[in-house]
C-alpha positions in Angstrom: 12.4 0.3 41.8 15.5 2.0 40.5 17.6 -0.3 42.7 15.8 -3.4 41.3 16.5 -2.3 37.6 20.0 -1.5 38.3 20.6 -4.8 40.0 18.9 -6.6 37.0 21.1 -4.9 34.5 24.2 -5.5 36.6 23.3 -9.2 36.9 22.7 -9.5 33.1 26.1 -8.0 32.4 27.7 -10.4 34.8 25.8 -13.5 33.6 26.3 -12.8 29.8 29.9 -14.3 29.6 28.9 -17.3 31.6 25.9 -18.0 29.4 27.7 -17.3 26.1 30.4 -19.9 26.9 30.0 -22.9 24.6 28.4 -25.9 26.3 30.8 -28.8 26.9 29.7 -32.3 25.8 31.3 -35.3 27.5 31.5 -37.8 24.6 33.4 -40.9 25.0 34.1 -41.1 21.3 37.6 -40.4 20.0 38.3 -37.0 18.4 38.0 -36.9 14.6 41.3 -37.0 12.9 42.0 -34.9 9.9 43.5 -36.7 6.9 45.6 -34.6 4.5 45.7 -36.1 1.0 48.6 -34.9 -1.1 48.0 -35.0 -4.9 50.8 -36.3 -6.9 51.4 -34.2 -10.0 52.7 -36.0 -13.0 55.2 -33.7 -14.8 56.7 -34.0 -18.2 60.0 -36.0 -18.0 63.1 -34.1 -18.3 65.5 -35.1 -21.0 68.9 -36.4 -20.0 72.3 -37.3 -21.4 73.2 -41.0 -21.7 76.4 -42.7 -20.5 77.7 -46.2 -21.2 76.3 -48.6 -18.6 73.2 -46.7 -17.8 69.7 -48.3 -18.2 68.0 -46.7 -21.2 64.5 -45.4 -20.7 62.7 -44.1 -23.8 60.6 -41.7 -21.7 63.7 -39.6 -21.0 65.0 -39.6 -24.6 64.5 -36.6 -27.0 63.1 -37.6 -30.4 63.2 -41.3 -29.5 63.0 -43.8 -32.4 64.7 -46.9 -33.6 67.2 -46.0 -36.3 68.8 -47.9 -39.2 72.6 -47.8 -39.0 73.0 -47.9 -42.7 71.5 -44.4 -43.2 74.1 -42.7 -41.0 77.9 -42.4 -41.5 80.0 -43.6 -38.6 77.5 -46.2 -37.3 78.6 -49.8 -37.6 76.3 -52.8 -37.7 75.1 -53.5 -34.1 76.0 -56.8 -32.6 73.4 -59.5 -32.2 71.0 -58.5 -29.4 71.5 -54.8 -29.7 69.9 -51.9 -31.7 70.5 -48.2 -32.2 68.0 -45.7 -31.0 67.9 -41.9 -31.4 67.9 -39.6 -28.4 68.2 -36.0 -29.7 71.2 -35.9 -32.1 72.9 -38.9 -30.6 72.8 -42.5 -31.6 72.6 -44.8 -28.6 73.5 -48.5 -28.8 71.1 -50.4 -26.4 70.7 -54.0 -25.5 67.4 -55.2 -26.6 66.5 -57.4 -23.5 68.4 -55.6 -20.8 68.1 -52.0 -21.9 71.8 -51.3 -20.9 73.6 -48.8 -23.0 76.7 -50.2 -24.7 77.8 -47.0 -26.6 76.7 -43.4 -27.2 77.7 -41.8 -30.5 77.4 -38.1 -30.0 75.9 -36.0 -32.8 75.7 -38.9 -35.3 72.3 -37.9 -36.4 71.7 -34.4 -37.7 
């Protein structure tokens, strides 16, 4: 009887790893692909300095507003099709339709 019990215990120890192995399924379906979605974070635009010939974008201007040239010294009347806008302490002469910068007058406002 002892031999029978020892043989049963020995067989259970040998058979345990075989029974514990995960069953393998033979599916013909393709494996599931994981999709990683990256979320785009919208940040506050950084301010920039302007140069003649650049395209003006009001989102990157500090204290953006259209200004009247008569209220500030050193600003002449803008040519037809242009206007002055404020970006920080600078007055920027911008083409109305194209958005191209014609002149930057530094520290004109302040």
